[in-house]
C-alpha positions in Angstrom: -13.0 -21.9 4.9 -15.0 -19.5 2.4 -16.4 -16.9 4.4 -19.0 -14.6 2.6 -18.4 -10.9 2.7 -22.1 -10.3 2.3 -24.7 -10.5 5.0 -26.6 -14.1 5.3 -30.7 -13.9 6.3 -31.6 -16.2 8.4 -34.9 -17.8 7.8 -35.8 -19.1 11.3 -39.0 -20.5 10.0 -42.5 -19.9 12.0 -42.2 -23.2 14.0 -38.9 -22.3 15.3 -39.8 -18.8 15.8 -42.6 -19.5 18.0 -41.8 -23.1 19.7 -38.4 -23.9 19.4 -36.5 -20.3 19.5 -33.5 -21.9 20.7 -32.5 -23.4 17.3 -32.3 -20.1 15.6 -30.5 -18.6 18.0 -27.8 -21.6 17.8 -27.5 -20.5 13.8 -26.7 -17.2 14.8 -23.9 -18.5 17.1 -22.7 -20.9 14.6 -22.6 -18.6 11.5 -21.1 -15.5 13.5 -18.5 -17.8 15.1 -17.4 -18.7 11.8 -17.3 -15.1 10.7 -20.6 -14.5 8.7 -22.4 -11.7 9.1 -26.2 -12.4 10.0 -29.4 -10.4 9.8 -32.8 -11.6 11.4 -35.4 -9.7 8.8 -38.0 -9.1 11.3 -40.8 -9.1 8.0 -40.5 -12.9 7.7 -43.4 -15.3 8.2 -44.6 -18.4 7.5 -43.4 -20.1 4.3 -47.2 -21.4 3.8 -46.3 -25.0 2.8 -49.2 -25.9 5.4 -51.4 -24.2 2.5 -49.5 -26.0 -0.1 -49.5 -29.4 1.2 -53.2 -29.2 1.8 -53.9 -28.1 -1.8 -55.1 -24.5 -0.9 -52.7 -22.9 -4.0 -54.3 -19.5 -3.8 -54.2 -19.1 0.0 -50.3 -19.8 0.2 -49.5 -16.9 -2.7 -49.3 -14.0 0.2 -46.9 -16.0 2.0 -44.9 -16.3 -1.4 -44.7 -12.7 -2.0 -43.7 -11.8 1.7 -40.8 -14.2 1.6 -39.6 -12.7 -1.8 -40.0 -9.2 -0.4 -38.1 -10.3 3.1 -35.3 -12.1 1.0 -34.3 -11.0 -2.2 -32.0 -8.1 -1.2 -30.0 -10.9 0.8 -27.0 -12.9 -1.1 -27.8 -15.5 1.1 -30.9 -17.1 3.0 -30.2 -19.8 5.4 -33.0 -22.0 7.1 -32.6 -24.7 9.9 -35.5 -26.8 8.3 -35.2 -29.3 5.2 -39.0 -29.1 5.2 -39.0 -25.0 4.9 -36.3 -24.7 2.7 -37.6 -27.2 0.5 -41.0 -25.8 0.1 -39.1 -22.5 -0.8 -37.2 -24.3 -3.6 -39.6 -26.7 -4.5 -43.4 -25.4 -4.1 -42.8 -21.7 -4.2 -41.5 -21.6 -8.2 -44.6 -24.1 -8.8 -46.8 -21.8 -7.3 -45.8 -18.7 -9.0 -46.0 -20.4 -12.0 -49.9 -21.3 -11.7 -50.4 -17.6 -10.6 -49.6 -16.7 -13.9 -47.2 -13.7 -12.9 -44.1 -14.0 -14.9 -42.7 -10.8 -12.8 -42.7 -13.0 -9.8 -41.9 -15.9 -10.9 -38.5 -14.3 -11.8 -38.3 -13.2 -8.6 -39.0 -16.4 -6.9 -36.5 -18.4 -9.3 -33.7 -15.7 -8.2 -34.3 -16.3 -4.7 -34.6 -20.1 -4.6 -31.0 -20.2 -6.3 -29.7 -18.6 -3.1 -31.8 -20.6 -0.2 -29.9 -23.1 1.4 -30.6 -25.5 4.1 -28.1 -24.9 7.1 -25.8 -28.1 6.4 -26.0 -27.5 2.7 -24.4 -23.4 3.4 -22.0 -24.8 6.0 -20.4 -27.9 3.6 -21.1 -25.8 0.0 -20.6 -22.5 0.4 -18.8 -21.7 3.5 -17.0 -25.2 2.6 -16.1 -26.4 6.4 -17.3 -29.7 7.8 -15.3 -29.6 11.4 -17.1 -26.6 12.8 -15.5 -26.4 16.1 -18.1 -28.3 17.7 -17.9 -30.0 21.0 -20.8 -32.3 22.1 -19.6 -35.4 24.4 -22.5 -37.6 24.0 -24.1 -40.6 22.0 -26.0 -39.3 19.2 -28.1 -40.8 16.4 -29.8 -38.8 13.1 -32.9 -39.2 11.5 -32.9 -37.9 8.4 -36.0 -36.1 7.8 -38.1 -37.3 4.6 -37.8 -33.5 3.1 -34.4 -33.1 3.8 -33.7 -36.6 1.9 -36.4 -35.9 -0.9 -36.8 -32.5 -1.7 -33.7 -30.2 -0.4 -31.5 -33.2 -1.1 -28.9 -32.6 2.0 -27.2 -36.0 1.5 -24.8 -37.1 3.9 -23.8 -33.1 4.7 -25.3 -33.6 8.2 -23.7 -36.7 9.1 -20.3 -35.3 7.9 -20.6 -32.7 10.1 -21.6 -34.5 13.2 -18.8 -37.1 12.8 -16.4 -34.1 13.2 -18.0 -32.7 16.3 -15.3 -33.4 19.1 -16.8 -36.0 22.0 -19.6 -36.9 19.8 -20.4 -40.6 19.2 -22.3 -41.1 16.0 -24.3 -44.2 16.2 -26.4 -45.5 12.9 -30.0 -45.7 13.3 -32.1 -48.6 12.1 -34.3 -48.1 8.9 -33.0 -44.0 9.1 -34.6 -43.4 5.7 -38.2 -44.8 7.3 -40.6 -41.9 7.5 -41.3 -40.8 11.4 -45.2 -40.2 10.5 -45.4 -36.5 11.2 -45.9 -35.0 8.0 -47.6 -31.8 8.9 -51.0 -32.1 8.0 -50.9 -35.9 7.5 -50.5 -36.3 11.3 -54.0 -34.3 12.0 -55.8 -36.1 9.0 -54.3 -39.5 9.7 -53.1 -39.6 13.3 -53.5 -43.1 14.5 -51.1 -43.9 11.1 -49.0 -41.4 12.3 -48.9 -42.1 15.8 -47.7 -45.8 14.5 -45.3 -44.6 12.2 -43.6 -42.7 14.9 -43.6 -45.4 17.1 -41.9 -47.2 14.9 -39.2 -44.7 14.9 -38.8 -44.1 18.4 -38.3 -48.2 18.5 -35.5 -47.4 16.2 -34.1 -44.6 18.2 -33.8 -46.7 21.5 -32.4 -49.8 19.9 -29.3 -47.6 19.1 -29.1 -46.8 22.9 -28.3 -43.0 22.2 -28.7 -40.1 24.8 -30.0 -37.6 21.7 -31.7 -38.1 18.6 -30.6 -35.4 16.2 -32.3 -34.2 13.1 -32.2 -31.1 11.0 -36.0 -30.4 11.3 -37.8 -29.5 14.4 -41.3 -30.2 13.1 -40.2 -33.9 12.8 -38.3 -34.1 16.1 -41.4 -32.2 17.9 -43.4 -35.5 16.7 -40.5 -37.8 17.5 -39.8 -36.1 21.1 -43.4 -35.9 21.7 -43.4 -40.0 21.6 -40.1 -40.5 23.6 -41.5 -38.2 26.6 -44.6 -40.3 26.7 -42.7 -43.9 26.6 -40.4 -41.7 29.4 -37.8 -43.3 27.2 -35.2 -41.0 28.6 -33.4 -39.9 25.0 -33.7 -36.4 24.4 -34.5 -34.4 20.9 -31.9 -32.2 19.7 -32.1 -30.0 16.3 -28.6 -30.4 14.4 -27.7 -26.5 15.0 -27.8 -26.7 18.7 -24.9 -29.4 18.5 -23.2 -27.7 15.9 -23.2 -24.3 18.1 -22.2 -26.0 20.9 -18.2 -25.4 22.5 -16.6 -27.1 25.2 -16.1 -23.4 26.4 -19.6 -22.6 26.2 -20.4 -25.6 28.3 -17.5 -25.5 30.6 -19.1 -21.7 31.3 -22.4 -23.0 31.4 -21.7 -25.8 34.1 -23.5 -28.1 31.9 -22.5 -31.0 29.5 -25.2 -30.2 27.0 -27.1 -27.3 25.6 -30.4 -26.5 26.7 -33.2 -27.4 24.7 -35.4 -25.1 22.5 -38.6 -25.7 24.0 -40.8 -28.6 25.2 -40.9 -31.5 22.6 
């Protein structure tokens, strides 16, 4: 395993910080267990993708500048969100270019090169798939659209989950089909969003899984909300929370699974 000697900055994301704080906490436990030094820059805030996705490019610029000011001093920036990491890597360069500030463009390009989704950082930078996790449950994984198409995490989450002791990984039917969340899409097109989410939930239930896992709590919130309304008995959980789970911690807590990061 290649443990970096420099400090890793945790890009918690605003949705995790506000609604699912157990996920960034799990990232810290996991990375520190693997020998990393982790810092949580308090200046961080939203990456601005809500503005960008809706076409408010000018309004997104303060978020871009703040991200650069906050994280550029670190050698690695790691976030537990395919959509937010994808926004930084895909949208921030476009926004800086449209803004016409060459200096900001160079700073954005430099930070993009060292910003990673959690699964990428573990597999590509640390060179590890077995992180010493233990999770004795039947699990299915939903690869979110941003993780697949923007961040391009590929099979890294599958490789990480496959190495977790006690975990049974069940293939999700039509896994690459969107869950229907889409951020502002779910607000503007709520009926379509619910219909797409219902299809995803049916696929989850067909697996017989106890847990549905993603690398993005925004999509997981959507799926989890539908599961809750159906009283389906399937628990949503973020990839980081599974990877941070150890047998000793579960025994000490007197439980067989970690507590969830918030109501979903």
